[in-house]
N, C-alpha and C positions, 0 to 999 in steps of 0.2 A: 176123861180117861185118866187113870192114875198109872204111873210107870215107876218101876223100881229104879234106883239110881244107876244100875248097870245097863239099862236099856238104851239103844240108839234109835232115834226117830228121824226119818228122812222126810223132807218136804220138797216140793217142786221149786220153791223160791230159794232154797238153801237147805241147810241141815242144822239140827240142834243135836249135839253129841253130848250125852250125859254119861259120865263114868264115875266110879267111886272116887277117883283121885283128881279128875279135871273136868272142867266144863268149858266148852268153846262154842261160840256162836259164829257160824259161817253163813253170812247172808250174801247171796249172789243172785241178782236178777237175771233170769234166763229169757225174759220176754221184754221187748222194747216198748210195748204199749201198756201203760199203767192201767188203762181202763179194762184191758183184757185179763188182768191178773186178779185172782180172787185173794182177798185179804186173809191173813192168818192171825188168829187171836190166841194169846197165851195168858192165862191168869196165874199169878203167883199168889198162893193163899195157903190156908191151913184148915184142917178138919174142924177145929174148934172156933174158927172165925165166922161169926154170924154175918157180917157184911159180905164176906166171900160167898156164902151160901145164897144170900139175897141176889148178888150179882149173877151168879151162875144160873139161878132160877129165872131171872129176867132175860138173860141171853138165850136160854132154852126156849122160853115162851116166844121170843122174837125170831127163833130159828136161826140164830147166829152160831155157827160151829166154833168150838174153842177147845183148847187143850189146857189141862191143869198141871201145875207143878206145886207139889206140897213142900213148903219151905222147911218144915220140920224134918221131912225125910230126905230132902236134898238141899242142905244149907249152902253148898258150893254154887248151885244154880242161882239161888236167891242173892248170894253175895255178888255174883256177876251182874245180875239184874239191877241191884241197888247201885252198883258202880256205873253201869251204863245209863241208868235213868237219873242219877243224881239225887235220889230221894230214898226215904226209908219208911216202910209201912206196908200193910196189906189191907185189902187186895191191891196188887200192883199188876196192871194189865198192859201187855205189849201188843200193839196192832201193827202188823207188817203188811204193807200194800205197795206194790209197784216199786220196790227198792227203798221205800221210806219206812221209818220206824216211828211210832208215836207211843209214848208212855202215858198211862192214865192212872193216877193214884186215887184209891177209894172206890166205893160201890156206885159208879156213875154209868148205868147202862145206856143212857142217852148219848154220852160222849163216846162210849165204845161203839155204839151203832153208827154214829156220824163218821168216826174214823174207819170203820169197817166198810161203809158205803163210799168212802173217798170224799166226804163232805168236810168242810172246814169247821 
């Protein structure tokens, strides 16, 4: 799904607020059992990025739901993601599960699937 920078998306684990001037990640676990919480996957990529397309196709084939953030259309969100992950590059994937966050750099659908399923 692609969203305009002024759209607000709410999630049951927290919320990602995207506006023209600010980006804030508010992650709050509302359930105590990590196993009961479905993972949330966010891919920071671009329409021109071939590895991003490969990763998205692989996740769709594995039926792993994800959200997309286009770094060209939303540079503030990408800047926040780079700062939080400590890395620079795309695709940059955030997997949130049970109050934990895992960053994965590059088109690695196996690593994303392991994080999504809660495996190490």
